[in-house]
N, C-alpha and C positions, 0 to 999 in steps of 0.2 A: 262321456264327460262333456258338459256344456263349455262354451268358450269362456264364460266368466270363471268357472272353476279351473279350467286349464290355465287361465291367466294367473290365478293365485298360485298354482303349482309352479308357474314359470317365473314368479317374482321372488324366488328365493335368493338369498345372498345380497351382497352390496351392489349398488349400481356401478356399472363399469366406469372407468375414468373418462374424462372429457377428451375427445380426440383433438388433434391439431386443427385449427380452422382451415377451411377450404380457401383456395385462392380466388374463387368466384362463387356467387350464390347458386344454390341448387334447391330442388323441391323434393320433399318426401311425398311420393304420389299415393301412399296408402298407409294410414295409421288408424289406431283406435284409442283416441285419448280418453274415451269414457271407460274403456277396460283397464287402461293404465291406472286410472284413479280408483278403479274397483269400487266405485260408489255411485253408479248410475241409479237414480231413484226418481220418484215422481217430482222431486224438487231439484233434480240435477245435482251437480256438485259445485263446491265453491270455486269462483272464478280464479282464485289464487292458484289452484292446482293447474289450470290451463295456462295461466300466465307464466308459472315457473317452467313448465315443459316447453312452451313456445319460446320463451326468452333463452333458455338453454340451447335450443336448436338454432335460433338466430345468431347466437354468439359464435357458432362454429360455421355459419354460412348457409344453414338450412332455414331460409327466410319465409318459406311458405309450405303448407301442408295440405293434403287432401284427407279429410276426416270421413271415415267409411262406416255406414250402418250395416247391421246384420239382421235386424228385425224391426218391427214397427217402432218400438220405444227408442232404440238407439238411432234409428233413422230420423225420428223427430228431434232427438237431442242434437244430432249432427247438423240438421238444417237450422236449428236454433242457434247453435254456436257460430256457424258460418254467417248467419244473418247479422251478427254483431261484431265480427272480426274481419278485417280486410286481408289478413294473412292466412285465412282458412276458406277452402271450398268444401262442399259436402257431396257425398254420394249416399243414395238411399236404396235399400233392397231388403229382400228376405234371403238370408244365406241358404245355400242348397241343403245343408244339413237341417236347418230349421224347416225348410220346405218339405224335406223328406219325413220329418216328424209330424207333419200335418199343419204347419203354420201358414201355408199358402192358400188361405181361404179367399173367397171373392172379396170379403170386406178388407182383409189385409192388403191384397193387391190393389184395391181401390185407394187405400190410404197411401201406398207407395206412389201410385199415379198422381194423387193430389200433391204430395210433397215434391214430386219431380217438377212441378210447375213453379216452385219458388225460385226466385232469380239467382240465388247463390248455391243452388243445388245444380251441379254441373255434370252429374253422372248417375248412372244406375248400377249399383254394385254394393256388396259383392253378391253376384248371382252366379249360376252355373251348375255344374254337375260334380258330385263327390261320391264315388263308388267305393271309397275307402272306409269312411265312417258311417255311411248310410247303407244298410243292407238292400238286397235286390228288390225287396217288397216296396221300398220307397223310391225306386229309380223313376217310375212312371210319373209320380207327382213332382219329383225334382225337374224332370224334363218339361212338364206342363208349366211349372213355375218359371223355368228358364225361358221358354218361349214367350210367356207373358211379359217378362222383364225386357226381352229384346224388343217387343212391340212398344212398350212404354218408352224406352230409350229413343226409338226411331220416331215416335209421334212427337216427342218433346224436343227432338233434335240435339240430344246430349250424348255424352260418351257412355259406353258399356264397359263395366269392369267384371271380368270373368274369373271365378274360382274354379279350378279344375284339378281333381286328384283322382288318379287311376281311371280317367275317363276322357282322355284326349280324343280318341276316335269318335266317340259319341258326341262330344262337344263340337268337333269340326263338322260332323254330319248335320247337327242341328243348325249351326251357323250357315252351312251351305243351303239348307232347306229354307231357312227363314230370311236369309240375307243379313249380313252383319251390318250394324250401324257404321256410319262413316268412320268414327273413332272408336275402335274396339281394343281393349287392353287385356292381356292375359296377366292377371295378378300373380305375383310370386311364381314366375315361370320356373318349372322344376323338371322338365323332360330333357331329351337329348338334342343334338344338333340336327338330326334328320327331321325330327318333329318340328323343331324351330324353323327349318327351311319351309316346311309346308304351311306353317302359320304366317311366316314373313311373306311368302308368295301371295297370300290372301290379303296382304296389307295390314295385318294385325300388328300391334305394338306389344313388345315383351317387357314386362317389368320384373327386375331382378331384386331380390331381397338378400338378407344375410346368408341365406342358404347357399348362394354362389361361393361363399368362402369356406364351406364345410369340406373336410377332407374326403368324405364319402359322396360328394356331389361333383365328381370330375365331369360327368356327362353334361351337367348344367353349366359348368364353367366353360366347356367346349362350345355349348350353344351361345353363351354370352360373347365368346370370342368372334363368332361369325355374324352377330347381330348388328345391322347398320345403326349408326348413332341416331338417325332420325326415326328409328323404330324401337328405341330403347328408353325405358324409364327405370328409376331406382326407387325403392321403398324400404320401409322398416317392417311393415305389418305389426308394429309395436302394439302390445308388449311381447309379441312372439318373435322367434327366429333371430335372436341376437347373433350378430356376426362373430366368427372366430377372431380372437381367442377367448371370447366372453360367452360362448354358447351356454345356454341354460340359466344365465343371469338376466335380470329385467332389461327389456329393450325399450327404447324411446326415440323420438325423432332426432335428438342430438347425436345419436350414434350413427346416423346415415353416412357420415364421411368415411367410416371404416369400409363400408361396402362400395362406395364410390371409388376409393383408392384401389380396391381389389379389381373393380371393373376397368379402371385406367390401365392396370397392368395386363389384364386379359385381352383388352382391345388394342393395347400398345398405343394409347392415346395420351397426349399431354393432359394433365389433371385439369387445368383451367379450361382447356378446349372441351373436355368431357363435360364439366359442369355447365358450360354455356350451351352445349347441345342438349343435355338432359332438361335444362330449363326451357329451351325453345320447344322441345317436344312436348313437355308438360303444358306449355301455353297453347300449343296447337291443339292438343287433345281436349283440355279442360276449359280453355278460354282464359281471359284475363282475370286476375284476382281482384283488381280494384274497380 
């Protein structure tokens, strides 16, 4: 199933209620506004859709977002959005499942490289390895694409955002072989505390989504509990991974506070202090928004 069709399936039911505003501003470090709107096309989608989503997020304290591409078209759209908004930075890449399906052509990688040079593109992602949705016959091309994206990030001096599913050992092997960029983030960290320690020891930043609130994700919650605040980010991956108790309903950046409050409990951190640290880490990894 493609990500756009998955998004439609994930957008059933009413939007969850607006959470109580945060006591300090924070950043949604990974979202897909284009998929939320479900109307990505050659003409883009009306600015009002973006305005509504970002205004709703800002009203609860999520004043900045990172918009993430998964193929050439969405990467271009992400770069274009960031170019005209001071509250959005962009990341560009070919998603590992897209790569595994044959999308990581020389031409496509060259276009990602070109987009990476735009001033408000502050990261390469989401790239990585996914051995869950891509069969073994696609793993070699995934790895080739991953290595190419690492090279692009390092040459442009920007962050790397990694998608990893059922492939943490191979992901760490590739990073060790290639050398991780200075700022490397594991998007939607979903493994256990032991794997988290191995990632943290390498200086990687772990980004937690609504998954950390799921009842069947206790291992991930334990990983969050041991993650230093200066190596932690929060994200929605919207429209995916809506936090409990709204799992399965449509996700959006305005729902980030639910996950932040869960992380505050797991890390035993004052909520305002956590927000300030999440923002500081986001600014260190991605640079200034303005």
